[in-house]
N, C-alpha and C positions, 0 to 999 in steps of 0.2 A: 504494500500500500504506500502510495507516494506521500511524502511529508507535506504538511500544510504550508502554502506559500506565505510570505511575509504579510501580504495584504489581508490574509485571513486572521491575523493576530488580534485585531481589534474586535472581531466577532467573538472569538473564543474568550477574550477578556470580559466582554459583556456577559457571556453565558456564565462565567465563573462568578462575576459580581452578583448576578441574580441568584445563583445557587447559594452564595454566602448570605445574601439578603433573606432568602427563604429560610435558611437555617437559623438565622438570628431571630426572625419572626416566630419560628417554632419554639425556640428557647423562651422567648417572651411570653408566648401563649401558655407554655407549660408552667412557667412561674405563676402566671395569673390563675391557672387552673388549680395549682397547689394552694393558692390563697383561699379558693372556695371549696376545697376538698374537706369533707366531713371525716375527720380522722377516726372518730369513734365508730361510726357506722360503715366506714370505708366506702362511701358513695360520693359521687360528685353531684352537687346540687347547683345547677346553673339557673339563675333567675333571669327574667327578661332584661332588667337593667344591666346585669353583668354581660349578657350577650350583646346588648347594644354597645356597651363600653368597649368590649373586645372588637366588635366590628368597626367602631369609630377609630380605635387605635390602629387597627390594621389598615384601614383606608388612609389615615393620615401618614402612616409610614410609607405606604405604597406611593402616595402622592409626592411626599418630600423626596423619596429616593428617585422617583421618575424624573422630577424636575431637575434634581442635581445631576443625574446621568445625562439628561437631554442637553443641559447647558454645557457639560464637558465636551459634547460632540458638536452642538449647533454653533457655539461661539466661534471656535476655530474655522468651521465651515463657512460661517457668515463673513469672517475676515478674509478668507481665501476667495470667496465669491466676489466680494467688494473689490479686492485687489485685481481680480481678473477683469471685472467690468471697467476699472480705470485703465488697465493696460489696453483693452480694446479701443479705448479712445486715444491711444498713443502716448500714455504716461509710462514710458519705459523705465523711469527712475523708481518705479514702485517696488518696495521690498516688504516682505512679511516679517513681523516680529511678534510671534505668538508664543505663549507658554502652554505646552500641551504634552501629550504622551509621545512615545517613540514614533508611531506612525505619522502623526502630524508634524513632528520635527523633521522627518524625512521629506514629507511633502513640502514643508517650508524651505528646506535646503535646495530641493530640486527647482522649486519656483524661483527662488532668488538667483540661482545659477542661470536659469532660462532668461530671467529679466535682465541680468547683466549682459548676457550674450546679445539679446535683442537691442539693448541700449548701445552696445558697441557697434552692432550692425547698422543701427539707425544713424549713428554719428558718421560711420564710414560712408553710408549712402548720401548723407548731406555733403560730405567732403567731395565725393566723386561727382555729385551733381554740380557743385560749385566749380570743381575743376573742369568739368565738361563745358559749362557755360563760359568759363574764362578761356578755355582752349578754342572754342568756336569764335569768340570775340577776337582773340589774338590772331587766329587763322584768317578771319575776315580782314582784319587790319593789315596783316603782313602780306596778304595777296593783293588787297586793294591799293595799298600805297604805291608799290612799284608799277603796277599795271596802269594806275592813273598817271604816273609820271611818263611812262612809255607812250600812252595815248596822247598826252599833251604835247610832248616833243615831236611825235610822229605827225600830229596834225599841223604843227608849226612848219615842219619841213614840207608837208603836202601843199600847204597854202603859199609856200614860197616866202615865208616871213623871215627866213634866215638867208642872208646873201653872203656873209663872210665864210670862206671855206674853212678857216681854222675853227670857227664856231660850229660849223656843220660837223666837222670831225669830232669835236668835243661832245656834241649832242648824240651823234651816232655811237660813240664810245659809252656814253651814259646809258643809252637805250640798251646796248649790249650787256652792260653790267647789271642793270635792273632785270633784264630777262634771264640772265644767269642766276640771279638771286631767286627768282620765281621757280626756275627749274630745280635749283638746289633744295628749295623748300618742299616742292612736290616730291622730289626723290627721298628726302628725309621722312616725310609723312608715310610714304610707301614702305620704306625700310623699317620704320618703327612698327607699322601695322603687321609687317611680315614677322618681325622678331617676337611679337606678342602672341603669335600662334603657337599652341602647344605642340603642333606637329612640324615645327620649323626644321628643315633638314640641315642640322649642324654638321659641317664637314671638319671634324677635329682630327688632326694628324700631329704626330710628334714633331716638334720643332724647337729651335734654340731661341728662347725668349730674349736672351741677352743680345743676340745678333739682330733680332727684330727691333729692339730699342735703339741700337746703334744706327740702323738704317733710317728709322723715323727721325732721330735727332739730326742726322745729316740732311734729311729732306727739309727740316725746319731751320737749318742753320742761317740761311740768308734772311728769312723773315725775322729771326731774332736779332740779327745784326742790323737790319734796317730800322727796327724799332728800339735799338740800343738796349736790348735785353742781355742779361748775363745768363748763360746756360751752363749748369754744372751737372756732370754725369758721375754717378757712383754705381758702376755696373761691374759685376764679376768678370775677370778675364776669361775664365773657362765657360763651358757650355752650361746653360740652364735649360734642361730639356723638360718640356711639358706637352701635353696633348691639347691643342687649341685650333680654332679656325683662324687661319692666318689673316684673311681679309677682314673678318669681323674684329679681331683683336687689334689689327693695325688701325682700323677706323676708330675704335674706342679710345685708344691712346692718343691718336691724332686729335680727337675731339677735345680731350683734356688740355692739350698744348694750345690748340686754337682758342679755347676758352680763356686760357691765361693771357694770350696775346691780345684778345679783344677787350678784356675788362681791366687791364692794368696799364699804368702809365710807363713812359720810357724810363729806363734805369732799373726796372724790376729784375730781381734775381729769381730764376726758376731752376729748381733742382729735380733731377730724375734719379731715383735710387731704387735698386733692385736687390732684394735679399732672398736667399734660397735656404729654406729650412727643411727638416726631415719630411714634414707632411704638407707644408704650404710654400707657395712662392708669393711674395708681397712686392708690389710695385708702388712707389710713392711719387706723385707729382706735386711739388711744393713750391709756393711762391710767397714773396713778402710784399705783395701789392696792396690793393685797396681793401682786401678782405671781403667776407660775406657776412651780412648781419644775421643774428639769431632768427629773426622773423623770416628772412629769405632762405635760411638754411633748412627750415622745416619743409619747404616745397621745392627746393632747388632741382630735384630730379624729376619733377612733374613736367610734362610737355609744355612748351611755350613759356616757361618761367625764365625771366631774365631780369637783371638789375635795371634800374631806371636809366643809368648811363648807356646801357646797351641798346636802348631804343632810339638813341640819337644816331642817325646815319645808318651804316651797315653794321648792325649788331648781331648778325648771324640769324639762324632760324629759330633758336630757342629749343631745339630738339637734341642738341649734341649730348648733353648729360643724360637725358632720358634714354637715348640710344646706347650710350656707354654702359649705363647700369643694366639695361635689358640684356646687353651682350654678356656682361659678367654673370648675371643670373642664369642665362642660357648655358653657360659653361659650368654651372654649379658653384660659382664663386660669389663675391660680394664687391660692391663699390661703396666706400664710406667716405664721409667728409668730416674732417676735424679742423677746428679753429684753435690754435694754441700758440702762445708766445708771439702774437702779431703775425702769424703766418697761416696761409690757407693750404691745407694738406688733403689731397685726394689719395685714398688708399685702395688699390686694387688687390683683391685676395683671390688666389687660385689654389684649389686643393688638389694634391697629387692623386688622392683617392677621391674621385669626384663625388660630391654630395648630390642627392636626388633633388631635382627642382620642383617635385610635386609637393 
C-alpha cells in the first residue's frame, strides 16, 4: 500500500483532532454520569434537567471546537486567496506572511518563490520593452540622419546648385561616407540578429590567439598613430592555442579597439594584455580615456547604446559591444566591463573546456 502523500497530512491531522475531541467529550460525559450515579442502588438516575445540561455542554463544545478548527484553516486560506487576487491585478510584490501549520508554511514558501520569480520576470519585461523602444528610436534616427543628408546633397547636385568642382568632390565624398555608414549599420543589425540565433553555425577551429592579436594590433597601428594614441601590447611570445571562430573573434576584438578610438581623446593610452591560465584565457583591452559612467555601464552592451559624445558626427553604429558580447557568449565565454583606478577595462574570458551556452 502506497504511503500517504504530503498533501494528505492535513486531512489525517483533522481526523486525529476529532478523535481526540470525541475522546475528551467521552471522558467529560463519564465524569458527569458519575456525579449522578446512585452508588447505593448502583443505578444511574438521569433526570431531564441533567440530560438537557449534558446536551447543552456537548453542543457548546462541538460549536467552540468547530469554530476554532475552521479558523485555523479558513484564515490562512483567506490570506492566500486575497494575495492571489492582488497578484492577478499585477501586484507582483505581494508576499505571504502567515502563521500556520506545516502544510500552509509550504504553500506560503512556494507562493513567495513564485511571486519573486514573477516580479523579476515583470521587471525584465519592462526593461526589454524599454530597450526595444529605445532601439527602434535609435535605429530610426541612425538610418534617417545619413539618408536625409544623402538626399539633400544629391538633390543639390541634381539641380545644379553646386558649380565648384572641389565642392562637388567634397559632396560626393560625403555622400559616399554616409552611404557606407548606412551599409555598415544594416550589416551590423544583420550580424547581430544572426548571432542571436540558437542554431548559429559557429565555425570554431584551433588557432593561436596571440598571433591573432598581433595581426589586429598591426591593422590598427596607423589609426592609433593618426589619433596620437599610445598602444601597449602584453602578449605571450609563445602560442596561445584555443578553439574559436577566427572571423567572429577578430571582429569582436576589433570592435573593442574601434570603441576606444571613437570615444577617447588624442593622447589616450590603450593596453592589450593576454594571459593564459590552466583553464581560461583572458584578454584585456584597457584605456585611460574619458571612462564610462555607472549609469551607462548598466546598459553598455545593449544594442544602440552609446555615450552622448558618440552621437556627434560619426559615432559608429552602437552595435559593436553588443556584437562582441554575443560573440563571446556564443563561444561559451564572457565579456565584462570594469571601471577601476580611472581606467576602462574590457575583459574577454574564454574557457578551454567550453561552458554550455544554454
